[in-house]
Backbone atoms as SQL, in Angstrom:
CREATE TABLE atoms (id INTEGER PRIMARY KEY, chain TEXT, resi INTEGER, resn TEXT, atom TEXT, x REAL, y REAL, z REAL);
INSERT INTO atoms VALUES
  (1, 'A', 1, 'MET', 'N', 26.206, 152.485, 38.893),
  (2, 'A', 1, 'MET', 'CA', 26.363, 152.006, 37.545),
  (3, 'A', 1, 'MET', 'C', 25.371, 150.872, 37.297),
  (4, 'A', 2, 'LYS', 'N', 24.710, 150.958, 36.200),
  (5, 'A', 2, 'LYS', 'CA', 23.680, 149.980, 35.850),
  (6, 'A', 2, 'LYS', 'C', 24.299, 148.739, 35.234),
  (7, 'A', 3, 'ARG', 'N', 23.803, 147.595, 35.670),
  (8, 'A', 3, 'ARG', 'CA', 24.256, 146.313, 35.145),
  (9, 'A', 3, 'ARG', 'C', 23.494, 146.022, 33.860),
  (10, 'A', 4, 'SER', 'N', 24.183, 145.537, 32.842),
  (11, 'A', 4, 'SER', 'CA', 23.493, 145.184, 31.601),
  (12, 'A', 4, 'SER', 'C', 22.753, 143.865, 31.810),
  (13, 'A', 5, 'LYS', 'N', 21.716, 143.683, 31.047),
  (14, 'A', 5, 'LYS', 'CA', 20.893, 142.476, 31.175),
  (15, 'A', 5, 'LYS', 'C', 21.619, 141.281, 30.565),
  (16, 'A', 6, 'SER', 'N', 21.568, 140.181, 31.279),
  (17, 'A', 6, 'SER', 'CA', 22.157, 138.956, 30.763),
  (18, 'A', 6, 'SER', 'C', 21.180, 138.298, 29.787),
  (19, 'A', 7, 'LYS', 'N', 21.656, 137.296, 29.075),
  (20, 'A', 7, 'LYS', 'CA', 20.788, 136.567, 28.155),
  (21, 'A', 7, 'LYS', 'C', 19.636, 135.921, 28.905),
  (22, 'A', 8, 'GLY', 'N', 19.900, 135.441, 30.115),
  (23, 'A', 8, 'GLY', 'CA', 18.849, 134.825, 30.931),
  (24, 'A', 8, 'GLY', 'C', 17.772, 135.820, 31.301),
  (25, 'A', 9, 'ASP', 'N', 18.168, 137.057, 31.641),
  (26, 'A', 9, 'ASP', 'CA', 17.197, 138.100, 31.978),
  (27, 'A', 9, 'ASP', 'C', 16.327, 138.438, 30.780),
  (28, 'A', 10, 'VAL', 'N', 16.950, 138.526, 29.626),
  (29, 'A', 10, 'VAL', 'CA', 16.220, 138.845, 28.399),
  (30, 'A', 10, 'VAL', 'C', 15.255, 137.710, 28.067),
  (31, 'A', 11, 'ALA', 'N', 15.703, 136.473, 28.198),
  (32, 'A', 11, 'ALA', 'CA', 14.846, 135.322, 27.906),
  (33, 'A', 11, 'ALA', 'C', 13.649, 135.290, 28.851),
  (34, 'A', 12, 'LYS', 'N', 13.866, 135.581, 30.127),
  (35, 'A', 12, 'LYS', 'CA', 12.763, 135.614, 31.096),
  (36, 'A', 12, 'LYS', 'C', 11.766, 136.698, 30.730),
  (37, 'A', 13, 'ALA', 'N', 12.269, 137.857, 30.341),
  (38, 'A', 13, 'ALA', 'CA', 11.387, 138.964, 29.955),
  (39, 'A', 13, 'ALA', 'C', 10.590, 138.596, 28.708),
  (40, 'A', 14, 'ASP', 'N', 11.234, 137.939, 27.759),
  (41, 'A', 14, 'ASP', 'CA', 10.543, 137.516, 26.541),
  (42, 'A', 14, 'ASP', 'C', 9.453, 136.493, 26.857),
  (43, 'A', 15, 'ARG', 'N', 9.763, 135.527, 27.727),
  (44, 'A', 15, 'ARG', 'CA', 8.763, 134.524, 28.108),
  (45, 'A', 15, 'ARG', 'C', 7.589, 135.165, 28.837),
  (46, 'A', 16, 'ALA', 'N', 7.888, 136.125, 29.690),
  (47, 'A', 16, 'ALA', 'CA', 6.821, 136.813, 30.417),
  (48, 'A', 16, 'ALA', 'C', 5.917, 137.562, 29.452),
  (49, 'A', 17, 'GLU', 'N', 6.499, 138.195, 28.450),
  (50, 'A', 17, 'GLU', 'CA', 5.705, 138.919, 27.458),
  (51, 'A', 17, 'GLU', 'C', 4.835, 137.967, 26.648),
  (52, 'A', 18, 'VAL', 'N', 5.399, 136.834, 26.250),
  (53, 'A', 18, 'VAL', 'CA', 4.636, 135.831, 25.500),
  (54, 'A', 18, 'VAL', 'C', 3.495, 135.300, 26.363),
  (55, 'A', 19, 'ASN', 'N', 3.768, 135.019, 27.621),
  (56, 'A', 19, 'ASN', 'CA', 2.718, 134.542, 28.534),
  (57, 'A', 19, 'ASN', 'C', 1.612, 135.564, 28.705),
  (58, 'A', 20, 'ASN', 'N', 1.985, 136.837, 28.814),
  (59, 'A', 20, 'ASN', 'CA', 0.970, 137.897, 28.955),
  (60, 'A', 20, 'ASN', 'C', 0.107, 137.993, 27.703),
  (61, 'A', 21, 'LYS', 'N', 0.725, 137.882, 26.542),
  (62, 'A', 21, 'LYS', 'CA', -0.044, 137.937, 25.288),
  (63, 'A', 21, 'LYS', 'C', -0.974, 136.734, 25.162),
  (64, 'A', 22, 'ALA', 'N', -0.489, 135.570, 25.567),
  (65, 'A', 22, 'ALA', 'CA', -1.322, 134.360, 25.524),
  (66, 'A', 22, 'ALA', 'C', -2.508, 134.495, 26.466),
  (67, 'A', 23, 'LYS', 'N', -2.292, 135.067, 27.640),
  (68, 'A', 23, 'LYS', 'CA', -3.384, 135.274, 28.600),
  (69, 'A', 23, 'LYS', 'C', -4.413, 136.252, 28.055),
  (70, 'A', 24, 'GLU', 'N', -3.945, 137.304, 27.415),
  (71, 'A', 24, 'GLU', 'CA', -4.861, 138.284, 26.826),
  (72, 'A', 24, 'GLU', 'C', -5.676, 137.670, 25.695),
  (73, 'A', 25, 'LEU', 'N', -5.032, 136.863, 24.868),
  (74, 'A', 25, 'LEU', 'CA', -5.741, 136.200, 23.769),
  (75, 'A', 25, 'LEU', 'C', -6.770, 135.222, 24.316),
  (76, 'A', 26, 'ARG', 'N', -6.401, 134.467, 25.340),
  (77, 'A', 26, 'ARG', 'CA', -7.338, 133.544, 25.979),
  (78, 'A', 26, 'ARG', 'C', -8.529, 134.297, 26.545),
  (79, 'A', 27, 'LYS', 'N', -8.262, 135.415, 27.180),
  (80, 'A', 27, 'LYS', 'CA', -9.333, 136.239, 27.755),
  (81, 'A', 27, 'LYS', 'C', -10.277, 136.737, 26.660),
  (82, 'A', 28, 'TYR', 'N', -9.717, 137.148, 25.529),
  (83, 'A', 28, 'TYR', 'CA', -10.525, 137.614, 24.403),
  (84, 'A', 28, 'TYR', 'C', -11.399, 136.489, 23.856),
  (85, 'A', 29, 'VAL', 'N', -10.792, 135.313, 23.634),
  (86, 'A', 29, 'VAL', 'CA', -11.523, 134.170, 23.091),
  (87, 'A', 29, 'VAL', 'C', -12.623, 133.745, 24.062),
  (88, 'A', 30, 'HIS', 'N', -12.295, 133.665, 25.335),
  (89, 'A', 30, 'HIS', 'CA', -13.275, 133.269, 26.346),
  (90, 'A', 30, 'HIS', 'C', -14.445, 134.259, 26.377),
  (91, 'A', 31, 'GLY', 'N', -14.129, 135.541, 26.336),
  (92, 'A', 31, 'GLY', 'CA', -15.176, 136.563, 26.323),
  (93, 'A', 31, 'GLY', 'C', -16.052, 136.473, 25.082),
  (94, 'A', 32, 'ALA', 'N', -15.431, 136.217, 23.939),
  (95, 'A', 32, 'ALA', 'CA', -16.186, 136.091, 22.688),
  (96, 'A', 32, 'ALA', 'C', -17.133, 134.901, 22.751),
  (97, 'A', 33, 'LEU', 'N', -16.651, 133.766, 23.239),
  (98, 'A', 33, 'LEU', 'CA', -17.494, 132.575, 23.347),
  (99, 'A', 33, 'LEU', 'C', -18.635, 132.792, 24.336),
  (100, 'A', 34, 'ASN', 'N', -18.324, 133.390, 25.462),
  (101, 'A', 34, 'ASN', 'CA', -19.355, 133.619, 26.481),
  (102, 'A', 34, 'ASN', 'C', -20.412, 134.613, 26.033),
  (103, 'A', 35, 'SER', 'N', -20.002, 135.677, 25.354),
  (104, 'A', 35, 'SER', 'CA', -20.991, 136.657, 24.896),
  (105, 'A', 35, 'SER', 'C', -21.934, 136.042, 23.873),
  (106, 'A', 36, 'ARG', 'N', -21.405, 135.185, 23.023),
  (107, 'A', 36, 'ARG', 'CA', -22.246, 134.493, 22.037),
  (108, 'A', 36, 'ARG', 'C', -23.180, 133.492, 22.724),
  (109, 'A', 37, 'ALA', 'N', -22.668, 132.809, 23.751),
  (110, 'A', 37, 'ALA', 'CA', -23.477, 131.825, 24.471),
  (111, 'A', 37, 'ALA', 'C', -24.648, 132.477, 25.204),
  (112, 'A', 38, 'LYS', 'N', -24.485, 133.738, 25.577),
  (113, 'A', 38, 'LYS', 'CA', -25.551, 134.453, 26.275),
  (114, 'A', 38, 'LYS', 'C', -26.609, 134.971, 25.315),
  (115, 'A', 39, 'GLY', 'N', -26.416, 134.737, 24.041),
  (116, 'A', 39, 'GLY', 'CA', -27.413, 135.109, 23.046),
  (117, 'A', 39, 'GLY', 'C', -27.196, 136.467, 22.413),
  (118, 'A', 40, 'ALA', 'N', -26.163, 137.144, 22.812),
  (119, 'A', 40, 'ALA', 'CA', -25.903, 138.468, 22.252),
  (120, 'A', 40, 'ALA', 'C', -25.274, 138.336, 20.863),
  (121, 'A', 41, 'GLN', 'N', -25.564, 139.287, 20.008),
  (122, 'A', 41, 'GLN', 'CA', -24.893, 139.353, 18.716),
  (123, 'A', 41, 'GLN', 'C', -23.524, 139.965, 18.996),
  (124, 'A', 42, 'SER', 'N', -22.531, 139.146, 19.061),
  (125, 'A', 42, 'SER', 'CA', -21.209, 139.547, 19.531),
  (126, 'A', 42, 'SER', 'C', -20.260, 139.861, 18.382),
  (127, 'A', 43, 'HIS', 'N', -19.761, 141.092, 18.374),
  (128, 'A', 43, 'HIS', 'CA', -18.763, 141.469, 17.367),
  (129, 'A', 43, 'HIS', 'C', -17.470, 140.706, 17.616),
  (130, 'A', 44, 'ALA', 'N', -17.139, 140.500, 18.893),
  (131, 'A', 44, 'ALA', 'CA', -15.914, 139.765, 19.227),
  (132, 'A', 44, 'ALA', 'C', -15.987, 138.336, 18.691),
  (133, 'A', 45, 'TYR', 'N', -17.121, 137.671, 18.872),
  (134, 'A', 45, 'TYR', 'CA', -17.275, 136.303, 18.382),
  (135, 'A', 45, 'TYR', 'C', -17.221, 136.268, 16.855),
  (136, 'A', 46, 'ASN', 'N', -17.927, 137.183, 16.218),
  (137, 'A', 46, 'ASN', 'CA', -17.930, 137.222, 14.751),
  (138, 'A', 46, 'ASN', 'C', -16.527, 137.471, 14.206),
  (139, 'A', 47, 'ASN', 'N', -15.779, 138.386, 14.836),
  (140, 'A', 47, 'ASN', 'CA', -14.410, 138.655, 14.399),
  (141, 'A', 47, 'ASN', 'C', -13.515, 137.439, 14.620),
  (142, 'A', 48, 'PHE', 'N', -13.690, 136.765, 15.745),
  (143, 'A', 48, 'PHE', 'CA', -12.918, 135.569, 16.042),
  (144, 'A', 48, 'PHE', 'C', -13.192, 134.482, 14.993),
  (145, 'A', 49, 'ALA', 'N', -14.451, 134.238, 14.697),
  (146, 'A', 49, 'ALA', 'CA', -14.825, 133.219, 13.710),
  (147, 'A', 49, 'ALA', 'C', -14.283, 133.590, 12.323),
  (148, 'A', 50, 'LYS', 'N', -14.377, 134.855, 11.941),
  (149, 'A', 50, 'LYS', 'CA', -13.870, 135.300, 10.637),
  (150, 'A', 50, 'LYS', 'C', -12.352, 135.169, 10.556),
  (151, 'A', 51, 'GLU', 'N', -11.663, 135.480, 11.648),
  (152, 'A', 51, 'GLU', 'CA', -10.202, 135.369, 11.662),
  (153, 'A', 51, 'GLU', 'C', -9.765, 133.914, 11.535),
  (154, 'A', 52, 'LEU', 'N', -10.436, 133.015, 12.243),
  (155, 'A', 52, 'LEU', 'CA', -10.137, 131.589, 12.104),
  (156, 'A', 52, 'LEU', 'C', -10.317, 131.134, 10.657),
  (157, 'A', 53, 'GLN', 'N', -11.433, 131.525, 10.065),
  (158, 'A', 53, 'GLN', 'CA', -11.737, 131.149, 8.676),
  (159, 'A', 53, 'GLN', 'C', -10.683, 131.702, 7.725),
  (160, 'A', 54, 'SER', 'N', -10.319, 132.956, 7.906),
  (161, 'A', 54, 'SER', 'CA', -9.324, 133.590, 7.049),
  (162, 'A', 54, 'SER', 'C', -7.967, 132.897, 7.160),
  (163, 'A', 55, 'LEU', 'N', -7.547, 132.595, 8.360),
  (164, 'A', 55, 'LEU', 'CA', -6.261, 131.922, 8.557),
  (165, 'A', 55, 'LEU', 'C', -6.271, 130.521, 7.957),
  (166, 'A', 56, 'ARG', 'N', -7.374, 129.812, 8.113),
  (167, 'A', 56, 'ARG', 'CA', -7.492, 128.466, 7.530),
  (168, 'A', 56, 'ARG', 'C', -7.352, 128.537, 6.017),
  (169, 'A', 57, 'ARG', 'N', -8.030, 129.496, 5.410),
  (170, 'A', 57, 'ARG', 'CA', -7.962, 129.644, 3.947),
  (171, 'A', 57, 'ARG', 'C', -6.556, 130.006, 3.472),
  (172, 'A', 58, 'LYS', 'N', -5.883, 130.884, 4.214),
  (173, 'A', 58, 'LYS', 'CA', -4.517, 131.263, 3.844),
  (174, 'A', 58, 'LYS', 'C', -3.603, 130.046, 3.844),
  (175, 'A', 59, 'LEU', 'N', -3.742, 129.217, 4.859),
  (176, 'A', 59, 'LEU', 'CA', -2.882, 128.045, 4.952),
  (177, 'A', 59, 'LEU', 'C', -3.228, 126.994, 3.912),
  (178, 'A', 60, 'GLU', 'N', -4.476, 126.929, 3.521),
  (179, 'A', 60, 'GLU', 'CA', -4.867, 125.984, 2.473),
  (180, 'A', 60, 'GLU', 'C', -4.305, 126.396, 1.120),
  (181, 'A', 61, 'SER', 'N', -4.159, 127.697, 0.913),
  (182, 'A', 61, 'SER', 'CA', -3.658, 128.176, -0.376),
  (183, 'A', 61, 'SER', 'C', -2.146, 128.085, -0.500),
  (184, 'A', 62, 'GLY', 'N', -1.457, 127.909, 0.598),
  (185, 'A', 62, 'GLY', 'CA', -0.005, 127.777, 0.552),
  (186, 'A', 62, 'GLY', 'C', 0.612, 128.080, 1.890),
  (187, 'A', 63, 'PRO', 'N', 1.901, 127.763, 2.036),
  (188, 'A', 63, 'PRO', 'CA', 2.569, 127.999, 3.310),
  (189, 'A', 63, 'PRO', 'C', 2.654, 129.496, 3.636),
  (190, 'A', 64, 'ASP', 'N', 2.365, 129.826, 4.864),
  (191, 'A', 64, 'ASP', 'CA', 2.417, 131.204, 5.335),
  (192, 'A', 64, 'ASP', 'C', 2.748, 131.151, 6.823),
  (193, 'A', 65, 'ALA', 'N', 3.987, 131.484, 7.167),
  (194, 'A', 65, 'ALA', 'CA', 4.461, 131.347, 8.542),
  (195, 'A', 65, 'ALA', 'C', 3.663, 132.218, 9.518),
  (196, 'A', 66, 'ALA', 'N', 3.340, 133.434, 9.112),
  (197, 'A', 66, 'ALA', 'CA', 2.604, 134.333, 10.002),
  (198, 'A', 66, 'ALA', 'C', 1.193, 133.810, 10.254),
  (199, 'A', 67, 'ALA', 'N', 0.537, 133.330, 9.199),
  (200, 'A', 67, 'ALA', 'CA', -0.815, 132.780, 9.358),
  (201, 'A', 67, 'ALA', 'C', -0.784, 131.518, 10.209),
  (202, 'A', 68, 'GLU', 'N', 0.234, 130.695, 10.016),
  (203, 'A', 68, 'GLU', 'CA', 0.363, 129.473, 10.811),
  (204, 'A', 68, 'GLU', 'C', 0.548, 129.805, 12.291),
  (205, 'A', 69, 'PHE', 'N', 1.417, 130.758, 12.589),
  (206, 'A', 69, 'PHE', 'CA', 1.648, 131.173, 13.969),
  (207, 'A', 69, 'PHE', 'C', 0.366, 131.706, 14.597),
  (208, 'A', 70, 'SER', 'N', -0.357, 132.536, 13.860),
  (209, 'A', 70, 'SER', 'CA', -1.605, 133.108, 14.373),
  (210, 'A', 70, 'SER', 'C', -2.669, 132.042, 14.591),
  (211, 'A', 71, 'LEU', 'N', -2.791, 131.117, 13.656),
  (212, 'A', 71, 'LEU', 'CA', -3.779, 130.045, 13.794),
  (213, 'A', 71, 'LEU', 'C', -3.450, 129.167, 15.001),
  (214, 'A', 72, 'ILE', 'N', -2.190, 128.846, 15.185),
  (215, 'A', 72, 'ILE', 'CA', -1.781, 128.044, 16.338),
  (216, 'A', 72, 'ILE', 'C', -2.124, 128.767, 17.632),
  (217, 'A', 73, 'ALA', 'N', -1.847, 130.063, 17.687),
  (218, 'A', 73, 'ALA', 'CA', -2.149, 130.836, 18.897),
  (219, 'A', 73, 'ALA', 'C', -3.650, 130.843, 19.184),
  (220, 'A', 74, 'LEU', 'N', -4.465, 131.012, 18.146),
  (221, 'A', 74, 'LEU', 'CA', -5.916, 131.016, 18.342),
  (222, 'A', 74, 'LEU', 'C', -6.429, 129.649, 18.772),
  (223, 'A', 75, 'ILE', 'N', -5.896, 128.591, 18.179),
  (224, 'A', 75, 'ILE', 'CA', -6.328, 127.243, 18.556),
  (225, 'A', 75, 'ILE', 'C', -5.908, 126.939, 19.990),
  (226, 'A', 76, 'GLN', 'N', -4.704, 127.347, 20.370),
  (227, 'A', 76, 'GLN', 'CA', -4.265, 127.126, 21.752),
  (228, 'A', 76, 'GLN', 'C', -5.152, 127.886, 22.731),
  (229, 'A', 77, 'ALA', 'N', -5.501, 129.106, 22.394),
  (230, 'A', 77, 'ALA', 'CA', -6.396, 129.878, 23.262),
  (231, 'A', 77, 'ALA', 'C', -7.766, 129.209, 23.329),
  (232, 'A', 78, 'LEU', 'N', -8.234, 128.704, 22.212),
  (233, 'A', 78, 'LEU', 'CA', -9.531, 128.034, 22.166),
  (234, 'A', 78, 'LEU', 'C', -9.527, 126.756, 23.002),
  (235, 'A', 79, 'THR', 'N', -8.424, 126.024, 22.973),
  (236, 'A', 79, 'THR', 'CA', -8.370, 124.780, 23.752),
  (237, 'A', 79, 'THR', 'C', -8.442, 125.033, 25.247),
  (238, 'A', 80, 'THR', 'N', -8.015, 126.210, 25.693),
  (239, 'A', 80, 'THR', 'CA', -8.124, 126.518, 27.120),
  (240, 'A', 80, 'THR', 'C', -9.539, 126.918, 27.499),
  (241, 'A', 81, 'CYS', 'N', -10.384, 127.153, 26.494),
  (242, 'A', 81, 'CYS', 'CA', -11.770, 127.571, 26.732),
  (243, 'A', 81, 'CYS', 'C', -12.765, 126.527, 26.241),
  (244, 'A', 82, 'VAL', 'N', -12.316, 125.310, 26.059),
  (245, 'A', 82, 'VAL', 'CA', -13.155, 124.294, 25.424),
  (246, 'A', 82, 'VAL', 'C', -14.445, 124.042, 26.204),
  (247, 'A', 83, 'SER', 'N', -14.438, 124.229, 27.497),
  (248, 'A', 83, 'SER', 'CA', -15.664, 123.999, 28.272),
  (249, 'A', 83, 'SER', 'C', -16.723, 125.064, 27.985),
  (250, 'A', 84, 'SER', 'N', -16.327, 126.163, 27.362),
  (251, 'A', 84, 'SER', 'CA', -17.281, 127.224, 27.009),
  (252, 'A', 84, 'SER', 'C', -17.945, 126.996, 25.652),
  (253, 'A', 85, 'LEU', 'N', -17.442, 126.034, 24.886),
  (254, 'A', 85, 'LEU', 'CA', -17.995, 125.771, 23.557),
  (255, 'A', 85, 'LEU', 'C', -19.332, 125.051, 23.648),
  (256, 'A', 86, 'ARG', 'N', -20.289, 125.506, 22.843),
  (257, 'A', 86, 'ARG', 'CA', -21.605, 124.878, 22.737),
  (258, 'A', 86, 'ARG', 'C', -21.860, 124.616, 21.259),
  (259, 'A', 87, 'GLU', 'N', -22.186, 123.377, 20.952),
  (260, 'A', 87, 'GLU', 'CA', -22.302, 122.948, 19.561),
  (261, 'A', 87, 'GLU', 'C', -23.260, 123.811, 18.747),
  (262, 'A', 88, 'GLY', 'N', -24.434, 124.057, 19.242),
  (263, 'A', 88, 'GLY', 'CA', -25.420, 124.810, 18.490),
  (264, 'A', 88, 'GLY', 'C', -25.179, 126.304, 18.467),
  (265, 'A', 89, 'VAL', 'N', -24.427, 126.788, 19.437),
  (266, 'A', 89, 'VAL', 'CA', -24.206, 128.234, 19.559),
  (267, 'A', 89, 'VAL', 'C', -22.936, 128.673, 18.833),
  (268, 'A', 90, 'HIS', 'N', -21.909, 127.860, 18.906),
  (269, 'A', 90, 'HIS', 'CA', -20.610, 128.220, 18.338),
  (270, 'A', 90, 'HIS', 'C', -20.318, 127.436, 17.057),
  (271, 'A', 91, 'ASP', 'N', -21.339, 127.239, 16.260),
  (272, 'A', 91, 'ASP', 'CA', -21.193, 126.420, 15.057),
  (273, 'A', 91, 'ASP', 'C', -20.186, 126.981, 14.063),
  (274, 'A', 92, 'ALA', 'N', -20.068, 128.286, 13.946),
  (275, 'A', 92, 'ALA', 'CA', -19.121, 128.867, 12.984),
  (276, 'A', 92, 'ALA', 'C', -17.684, 128.511, 13.357),
  (277, 'A', 93, 'VAL', 'N', -17.350, 128.609, 14.626),
  (278, 'A', 93, 'VAL', 'CA', -16.000, 128.283, 15.080),
  (279, 'A', 93, 'VAL', 'C', -15.738, 126.781, 14.942),
  (280, 'A', 94, 'LEU', 'N', -16.684, 125.988, 15.384),
  (281, 'A', 94, 'LEU', 'CA', -16.515, 124.534, 15.318),
  (282, 'A', 94, 'LEU', 'C', -16.390, 124.044, 13.875),
  (283, 'A', 95, 'THR', 'N', -17.200, 124.590, 12.986),
  (284, 'A', 95, 'THR', 'CA', -17.132, 124.208, 11.572),
  (285, 'A', 95, 'THR', 'C', -15.762, 124.547, 10.990),
  (286, 'A', 96, 'THR', 'N', -15.256, 125.715, 11.312),
  (287, 'A', 96, 'THR', 'CA', -13.943, 126.122, 10.798),
  (288, 'A', 96, 'THR', 'C', -12.840, 125.222, 11.334),
  (289, 'A', 97, 'ILE', 'N', -12.848, 124.973, 12.628),
  (290, 'A', 97, 'ILE', 'CA', -11.814, 124.134, 13.234),
  (291, 'A', 97, 'ILE', 'C', -11.866, 122.719, 12.660),
  (292, 'A', 98, 'LEU', 'N', -13.067, 122.175, 12.568),
  (293, 'A', 98, 'LEU', 'CA', -13.201, 120.797, 12.091),
  (294, 'A', 98, 'LEU', 'C', -12.963, 120.656, 10.584),
  (295, 'A', 99, 'SER', 'N', -12.977, 121.772, 9.851),
  (296, 'A', 99, 'SER', 'CA', -12.741, 121.700, 8.412),
  (297, 'A', 99, 'SER', 'C', -11.265, 121.887, 8.045),
  (298, 'A', 100, 'ILE', 'N', -10.401, 122.061, 9.044),
  (299, 'A', 100, 'ILE', 'CA', -8.966, 122.151, 8.767),
  (300, 'A', 100, 'ILE', 'C', -8.489, 120.776, 8.321),
  (301, 'A', 101, 'SER', 'N', -7.897, 120.725, 7.161),
  (302, 'A', 101, 'SER', 'CA', -7.410, 119.459, 6.620),
  (303, 'A', 101, 'SER', 'C', -6.128, 119.051, 7.345),
  (304, 'A', 102, 'LEU', 'N', -6.215, 117.985, 8.106),
  (305, 'A', 102, 'LEU', 'CA', -5.061, 117.521, 8.861),
  (306, 'A', 102, 'LEU', 'C', -3.937, 117.026, 7.955),
  (307, 'A', 103, 'TRP', 'N', -4.294, 116.628, 6.731),
  (308, 'A', 103, 'TRP', 'CA', -3.290, 116.096, 5.826),
  (309, 'A', 103, 'TRP', 'C', -2.481, 117.200, 5.154),
  (310, 'A', 104, 'SER', 'N', -3.075, 118.368, 4.996),
  (311, 'A', 104, 'SER', 'CA', -2.360, 119.426, 4.277),
  (312, 'A', 104, 'SER', 'C', -1.790, 120.499, 5.196),
  (313, 'A', 105, 'CYS', 'N', -2.174, 120.518, 6.458),
  (314, 'A', 105, 'CYS', 'CA', -1.640, 121.537, 7.353),
  (315, 'A', 105, 'CYS', 'C', -0.317, 121.057, 7.971),
  (316, 'A', 106, 'SER', 'N', 0.401, 121.988, 8.527),
  (317, 'A', 106, 'SER', 'CA', 1.693, 121.630, 9.119),
  (318, 'A', 106, 'SER', 'C', 1.494, 120.835, 10.409),
  (319, 'A', 107, 'LYS', 'N', 2.541, 120.173, 10.805),
  (320, 'A', 107, 'LYS', 'CA', 2.485, 119.359, 12.024),
  (321, 'A', 107, 'LYS', 'C', 2.199, 120.246, 13.242),
  (322, 'A', 108, 'ALA', 'N', 2.685, 121.450, 13.250),
  (323, 'A', 108, 'ALA', 'CA', 2.483, 122.372, 14.374),
  (324, 'A', 108, 'ALA', 'C', 1.000, 122.697, 14.573),
  (325, 'A', 109, 'VAL', 'N', 0.249, 122.796, 13.483),
  (326, 'A', 109, 'VAL', 'CA', -1.185, 123.103, 13.571),
  (327, 'A', 109, 'VAL', 'C', -1.947, 121.902, 14.081),
  (328, 'A', 110, 'ARG', 'N', -1.542, 120.711, 13.676),
  (329, 'A', 110, 'ARG', 'CA', -2.215, 119.490, 14.127),
  (330, 'A', 110, 'ARG', 'C', -2.137, 119.375, 15.608);
């Protein structure tokens, strides 16, 4: 007879899934930054920069929980790859991040 999962088992599984998704996002961001740094015209980097810009604009126009969650996830992934950032190479990402208005965004984004 199979034992049903306890709340603790479910919570552990949920945390593991969140951790796996965070690792995958970090891997994507790191790859995008590195491909751009190597001088390649990177679709991954361009998509990453466009997504950051789009999320920033959505949040500037009004509260949006999904956009806020996505922006936080991207910024967290970016912070784990900060040593890969190069000012002259990753200007689109840096410009977008630095143009986020700290006064109008939520505390979670700050």
